Wavefront OBJ file of the C-alpha trace (Angstrom):
o trace
v 7.781 66.405 126.476
v 11.385 67.470 126.756
v 14.354 65.491 125.477
v 18.020 65.415 126.347
v 20.852 63.956 124.272
v 24.288 62.628 125.444
v 26.921 61.714 122.824
v 30.221 59.921 123.384
v 32.948 59.093 120.857
v 33.457 59.804 117.223
v 32.000 62.307 114.617
v 29.859 59.432 113.249
v 28.101 59.153 116.604
v 27.724 62.913 116.768
v 26.033 62.931 113.343
v 23.733 60.044 114.336
v 22.676 61.873 117.543
v 21.834 64.991 115.413
v 19.620 62.681 113.188
v 17.801 61.353 116.269
v 17.516 64.887 117.639
v 15.817 66.170 114.444
v 13.542 63.117 114.376
v 12.325 63.782 117.992
v 11.924 67.465 117.361
v 9.931 66.746 114.245
v 7.732 64.458 116.400
v 6.935 67.456 118.600
v 9.417 67.037 121.484
v 11.496 70.031 122.730
v 15.208 69.906 123.756
v 15.598 70.391 127.494
v 17.664 73.329 128.566
v 20.547 73.227 131.055
v 19.363 71.924 134.500
v 15.899 71.267 133.137
v 14.594 67.730 133.644
v 13.771 65.721 130.580
v 11.152 63.100 129.897
v 13.310 61.303 127.355
v 17.049 60.923 127.536
v 18.985 59.408 124.561
v 22.583 58.212 125.365
v 24.732 57.455 122.289
v 27.609 55.345 123.659
v 31.143 54.536 122.552
v 33.212 51.411 123.090
v 36.520 52.139 121.323
v 38.500 51.826 124.625
v 37.810 50.564 128.169
v 37.858 54.231 129.177
v 34.978 54.893 126.668
v 33.028 51.952 128.191
v 33.392 53.418 131.691
v 32.510 56.953 130.594
v 29.449 55.693 128.742
v 28.191 53.800 131.814
v 28.896 56.937 134.029
v 26.734 59.092 131.757
v 23.901 56.605 131.722
v 23.875 56.509 135.487
v 24.034 60.359 135.565
v 21.110 60.676 133.167
v 18.996 58.307 135.382
v 19.755 60.268 138.520
v 19.228 63.735 137.050
v 16.132 62.892 135.116
v 13.872 60.873 137.550
v 11.159 58.912 135.757
v 12.416 59.712 132.322
v 12.476 57.238 129.439
v 16.228 56.279 129.223
v 17.176 55.063 125.780
v 20.751 53.746 125.430
v 22.215 53.231 121.944
v 25.602 53.325 120.197
v 28.492 50.961 120.061
v 28.570 49.848 123.572
v 24.986 48.702 123.160
v 25.996 46.354 120.246
v 28.039 43.863 122.398
v 27.281 44.851 126.007
v 23.563 44.932 126.142
v 23.278 42.904 129.299
v 25.813 45.089 130.994
v 23.805 48.166 130.233
v 20.534 46.581 131.323
v 21.960 46.001 134.822
v 21.958 49.787 135.264
v 18.708 50.478 137.240
v 16.488 52.955 135.353
v 17.406 52.058 131.782
v 14.247 51.702 129.691
v 15.604 50.262 126.473
v 18.875 49.329 124.749
v 18.949 50.055 121.055
v 21.454 48.690 118.653
v 23.007 51.083 116.066
v 20.563 50.060 113.332
v 17.715 51.101 115.670
v 18.742 54.722 115.669
v 16.763 55.321 112.438
v 13.680 53.997 114.241
v 14.054 56.067 117.423
v 10.472 57.254 117.251
v 9.183 53.651 117.581
v 10.572 53.547 121.152
v 8.593 56.689 122.298
v 5.159 56.505 123.806
v 2.500 56.325 121.110
v 1.270 59.790 122.012
v 4.668 61.302 121.290
v 5.349 59.593 117.972
v 4.985 61.839 114.943
v 6.472 62.569 111.532
v 10.054 61.604 110.634
v 12.401 64.104 109.099
v 15.259 61.968 107.930
v 18.876 63.230 107.699
v 19.911 66.565 109.145
v 19.262 70.231 108.393
v 21.428 71.876 111.196
v 23.984 70.815 113.689
v 23.415 71.622 117.288
v 26.072 73.685 118.998
v 28.481 73.695 116.086
v 29.522 76.041 113.330
v 30.838 73.050 111.223
v 28.322 70.403 110.230
v 29.362 66.687 110.183
v 27.879 64.534 107.411
v 28.103 60.749 107.674
v 28.775 59.327 104.206
v 29.654 55.798 105.151
v 29.358 53.215 107.976
v 31.161 50.042 108.964
v 34.702 48.752 108.215
v 36.073 45.920 106.127
v 39.508 46.149 107.713
v 40.227 43.776 110.639
v 42.929 45.543 112.673
v 43.849 43.229 115.489
v 43.182 45.774 118.306
v 39.985 47.358 116.993
v 36.534 46.577 118.270
v 34.771 49.054 116.079
v 34.557 46.717 113.118
v 32.888 44.141 115.289
v 30.136 46.493 116.392
v 29.692 48.430 113.114
v 29.811 45.655 110.565
v 30.746 45.761 106.907
v 31.302 48.976 104.986
v 28.041 50.499 103.663
v 27.924 53.692 101.653
v 25.111 56.216 101.505
v 23.650 57.291 98.238
v 25.643 60.139 96.663
v 22.460 62.136 95.837
v 21.259 61.855 99.460
v 24.592 63.221 100.728
v 24.638 66.109 98.286
v 21.043 66.997 99.049
v 21.864 66.985 102.798
v 24.881 69.218 102.233
v 22.760 71.558 100.135
v 20.181 71.837 102.907
v 22.868 72.671 105.352
v 24.235 75.285 103.076
v 20.774 76.870 102.661
v 20.691 77.103 106.495
v 23.864 78.995 106.580
v 26.586 76.361 107.138
v 29.762 77.123 105.306
v 31.981 74.239 106.406
v 31.069 70.571 106.256
v 33.075 67.623 107.642
v 32.734 64.292 105.821
v 32.899 61.440 108.291
v 32.559 57.631 108.354
v 33.834 54.589 110.177
v 36.276 53.968 107.257
v 35.777 57.144 105.204
v 38.088 56.087 102.383
v 36.000 53.019 101.670
v 33.166 55.262 100.410
v 31.601 53.902 97.225
v 33.538 50.655 96.980
v 30.513 48.540 98.160
v 28.264 49.849 95.400
v 27.159 47.783 92.439
v 28.523 50.651 90.366
v 31.566 51.558 92.409
v 31.986 55.238 93.296
v 34.821 56.989 95.036
v 35.391 59.585 97.756
v 36.999 61.825 95.113
v 33.879 61.633 92.923
v 31.666 62.514 95.873
v 33.862 65.497 96.716
v 33.616 66.794 93.155
v 29.820 66.897 93.548
v 30.005 68.605 96.915
v 32.407 71.338 95.754
v 29.716 72.516 93.307
v 27.338 73.410 96.076
v 26.921 77.192 96.273
v 27.537 78.485 99.800
v 29.853 75.675 100.980
v 33.329 77.227 101.267
v 35.106 74.500 103.206
v 34.997 70.748 102.994
v 37.078 68.801 105.366
v 37.773 65.001 105.756
v 37.481 63.608 109.320
v 39.879 60.638 109.211
v 41.142 58.548 106.355
v 43.461 55.567 106.052
v 46.661 56.134 104.100
v 45.924 53.339 101.672
v 42.733 55.149 100.713
v 44.395 58.435 99.652
v 44.287 57.751 95.945
v 46.241 59.768 93.229
v 42.806 61.054 92.140
v 42.040 62.272 95.588
v 45.368 63.929 95.971
v 45.091 65.731 92.666
v 41.667 66.982 93.677
v 43.043 68.398 96.948
v 45.948 70.121 95.192
v 43.680 72.142 92.830
v 40.409 72.939 94.692
v 40.395 75.803 97.255
v 37.168 74.483 98.932
v 38.940 71.328 100.163
v 40.718 71.910 103.475
v 44.472 70.954 103.309
v 44.338 68.749 106.216
v 44.556 64.877 106.483
v 43.987 62.986 109.610
v 45.808 59.668 108.926
v 46.214 57.112 111.653
v 49.756 55.906 112.026
v 49.240 53.644 115.204
v 52.850 52.614 115.268
v 56.224 53.440 113.456
v 57.577 49.941 113.864
v 57.146 47.460 110.985
v 56.958 44.400 113.313
v 54.229 46.009 115.381
v 52.320 47.244 112.316
v 52.279 43.745 110.909
v 50.859 42.339 114.183
v 48.343 45.139 114.244
v 47.274 44.128 110.668
v 47.785 47.578 109.280
v 48.023 47.975 105.511
v 51.431 49.657 105.308
v 54.910 49.608 106.697
v 56.975 52.564 107.972
v 58.628 53.441 104.708
v 55.395 53.266 102.724
v 53.613 55.635 105.213
v 56.496 58.155 105.181
v 56.632 58.092 101.448
v 52.949 58.854 101.083
v 53.316 61.674 103.710
v 56.020 63.167 101.375
v 53.667 62.931 98.417
v 50.874 64.645 100.329
v 53.184 67.530 101.430
v 54.603 67.923 97.909
v 51.129 68.139 96.227
v 49.093 70.140 98.788
v 50.661 73.445 99.851
v 50.447 74.159 103.559
v 48.924 70.809 104.299
v 48.811 69.571 107.897
v 48.945 65.904 108.898
v 47.325 64.831 112.167
v 47.445 61.298 113.392
v 46.785 58.622 116.006
v 49.385 56.452 117.779
v 48.780 53.554 120.104
v 51.433 53.220 122.836
v 52.120 49.983 124.726
v 50.691 47.542 122.167
v 51.531 43.941 123.146
v 55.151 43.161 122.228
v 56.172 46.819 121.858
v 59.770 46.705 123.078
v 62.173 49.678 123.393
v 63.291 49.280 119.856
v 59.654 49.384 118.549
v 58.871 52.400 120.669
v 61.952 54.228 119.371
v 60.918 53.506 115.898
v 57.632 55.186 116.523
v 59.344 58.291 118.027
v 61.572 58.504 114.999
v 58.681 58.080 112.555
v 56.718 60.826 114.313
v 59.653 63.194 114.023
v 59.732 62.645 110.286
v 56.017 63.136 109.812
v 55.988 66.377 111.967
v 52.185 66.165 112.631
v 50.270 69.219 113.690
v 48.409 67.085 116.237
v 48.903 63.550 117.578
v 46.314 61.713 119.528
v 48.157 59.338 121.844
v 46.120 56.305 123.107
v 47.391 53.773 125.585
v 46.658 50.214 124.417
v 43.315 49.035 125.647
v 42.545 45.348 125.143
v 39.062 44.943 123.738
v 37.014 41.794 124.109
v 36.691 39.858 120.876
v 39.765 41.298 119.175
v 42.915 39.337 118.443
v 45.158 41.800 120.341
v 43.423 41.051 123.652
v 44.642 37.470 123.415
v 48.209 38.302 122.605
v 51.188 37.787 124.960
v 53.607 40.561 125.876
v 51.240 42.992 127.424
v 53.060 45.937 129.079
v 52.349 47.025 132.630
v 50.456 50.298 133.268
v 53.493 52.188 134.590
v 55.529 51.440 131.426
v 52.650 52.517 129.153
v 52.176 55.711 131.148
v 55.886 56.533 130.884
v 55.913 56.037 127.138
v 52.720 57.969 126.742
v 54.367 61.012 128.463
v 57.400 60.819 126.256
v 55.302 60.478 123.113
v 52.949 63.358 124.070
v 56.005 65.625 124.647
v 57.355 64.790 121.288
v 53.891 65.488 119.741
v 53.945 68.948 121.198
v 57.421 69.639 119.782
v 56.278 68.471 116.327
v 53.191 70.583 116.523
v 55.234 73.762 117.385
v 57.754 73.056 114.466
v 54.811 72.833 112.052
v 53.174 76.044 113.256
v 56.435 77.907 113.228
v 56.148 78.246 109.456
v 52.883 80.169 109.810
v 53.929 82.982 112.063
v 53.113 86.278 110.339
v 50.983 84.656 107.648
v 47.353 85.519 106.887
v 44.619 82.931 107.288
v 40.913 82.470 107.443
v 39.395 81.139 110.666
v 35.862 79.892 111.278
v 34.841 80.973 114.936
v 33.398 78.124 116.987
v 33.602 79.237 120.680
v 33.965 82.280 122.909
v 36.627 81.707 125.610
v 37.457 84.025 128.532
v 41.065 85.302 128.879
v 43.058 84.263 131.907
v 42.408 87.669 133.548
v 38.645 87.223 132.930
v 38.512 90.758 131.667
v 38.533 90.003 127.887
v 37.449 87.197 125.633
v 38.841 85.317 122.695
v 37.127 83.835 119.670
v 38.317 80.314 119.122
v 38.293 78.635 115.706
v 40.181 76.615 113.186
v 42.205 77.491 110.057
v 41.629 75.516 106.886
v 44.685 73.463 107.779
v 43.337 72.796 111.292
v 45.430 75.144 113.410
v 43.516 76.056 116.453
v 43.425 79.827 116.571
v 42.527 82.342 119.365
v 41.478 85.830 118.222
v 41.019 88.787 120.680
v 37.355 89.715 120.175
v 37.741 93.453 120.886
v 34.043 93.918 120.461
v 33.747 91.734 117.320
v 30.411 89.921 117.294
v 31.148 86.361 116.287
v 29.337 85.080 113.198
v 29.855 81.329 113.605
v 29.121 80.665 109.931
v 31.489 83.249 108.349
v 35.277 83.051 108.345
v 37.360 85.781 109.761
v 40.538 86.995 107.978
v 43.403 87.039 110.494
v 47.169 87.292 110.855
v 48.766 84.490 112.756
v 51.060 86.224 115.350
v 52.446 83.659 117.777
v 52.465 80.096 119.003
v 50.516 79.424 122.212
v 49.553 76.347 124.119
v 47.536 74.127 121.739
v 47.523 76.517 118.869
v 48.205 80.065 117.699
v 47.126 83.599 118.575
v 45.966 85.820 115.806
v 44.940 89.418 115.115
v 41.892 90.201 113.004
v 42.481 92.062 109.766
l 1 2 3 4 5 6 7 8 9 10 11 12 13 14 15 16 17 18 19 20 21 22 23 24 25 26 27 28 29 30 31 32 33 34 35 36 37 38 39 40 41 42 43 44 45 46 47 48 49 50 51 52 53 54 55 56 57 58 59 60 61 62 63 64 65 66 67 68 69 70 71 72 73 74 75 76 77 78 79 80 81 82 83 84 85 86 87 88 89 90 91 92 93 94 95 96 97 98 99 100 101 102 103 104 105 106 107 108 109 110 111 112 113 114 115 116 117 118 119 120 121 122 123 124 125 126 127 128 129 130 131 132 133 134 135 136 137 138 139 140 141 142 143 144 145 146 147 148 149 150 151 152 153 154 155 156 157 158 159 160 161 162 163 164 165 166 167 168 169 170 171 172 173 174 175 176 177 178 179 180 181 182 183 184 185 186 187 188 189 190 191 192 193 194 195 196 197 198 199 200 201 202 203 204 205 206 207 208 209 210 211 212 213 214 215 216 217 218 219 220 221 222 223 224 225 226 227 228 229 230 231 232 233 234 235 236 237 238 239 240 241 242 243 244 245 246 247 248 249 250 251 252 253 254 255 256 257 258 259 260 261 262 263 264 265 266 267 268 269 270 271 272 273 274 275 276 277 278 279 280 281 282 283 284 285 286 287 288 289 290 291 292 293 294 295 296 297 298 299 300 301 302 303 304 305 306 307 308 309 310 311 312 313 314 315 316 317 318 319 320 321 322 323 324 325 326 327 328 329 330 331 332 333 334 335 336 337 338 339 340 341 342 343 344 345 346 347 348 349 350 351 352 353 354 355 356 357 358 359 360 361 362 363 364 365 366 367 368 369 370 371 372 373 374 375 376 377 378 379 380 381 382 383 384 385 386 387 388 389 390 391 392 393 394 395 396 397 398 399 400 401 402 403 404 405 406 407 408 409 410 411 412 413 414 415 416 417 418 419 420 421 422 423
């Protein structure tokens, strides 16, 4: 029997899809190729925004149409609170909550069920392997539905994580990305509390792993111990994705964020002082209820001071069950659209300013994709530097090894990144 997988949303979802993929492959199923009908379709959904809901439902319908008669299994965060909505889609076989992902084989026909692998040993379609170290969130940001569908923070066993990373290393992976719903909470729920810094120390000892990257971390969770570790260990990528969400103190308080503008900026200065060449990437919500012109201006001013390499700009999306959905002062769509354009333009300016300092410098890039040039007569290798600059390298006959870094010289800033020459 052939299986096909669809994944929406965050790196945690991508990791969990890979776990389900390996479970099904271990049970004797094969992954369906492009255009090949599948007997089992697994759709791992997302519900972080209304747009994510719509896209998840679109993919479910697409899977039903393109795989007639298939077993359609829908899981993920949309399945947690919108089970009845999903069941209304004709052709859906079963809706699985997130905690059922580990038991995916139980939902297959008895003749297909087989052994269970557990964890991952490779990562389909990627040169970087994601490892989930933690699930759930104890924060209760007023706009966020994720804490409602993922529950309390739960950390994986450190030995289990290290063993998984060692397995990936043995299979040729040189970069791993640690991910979680609230990554910085790792270890705090244990009877004998651990820490993300302690986990990282163990992972840096694995032979063959040359890069370890954090996916996203709250500013309050970047401890002095963690910062010290990043300042002195070459395996740890000098890149922090730290959600800002707003640069206005009043809005931050209503959002229930654990910092104000001055605290956030002070911590950014500490990070830049202690970790040479570090990049900051961030998230910003535009159009939060009550965001007036002054609040929006404060966010623009804060972003300029941070000078992030990349900024993900999200229009506010009211999510059922959250406090923000019930707040007054919602902005109209056109106002949000206008502010989003302004914020995105500033984000591009900040990115160029950051990358300007790296023109002419050498870097190591892990190739991930092959992209055609605009003239369709040549191709580029696309990858990322340790500090998360997107880099395009003219291939000139170079055969990409997706698990070995290329030494390059960064030559110029281009749209969305930099162009480099191989050394």
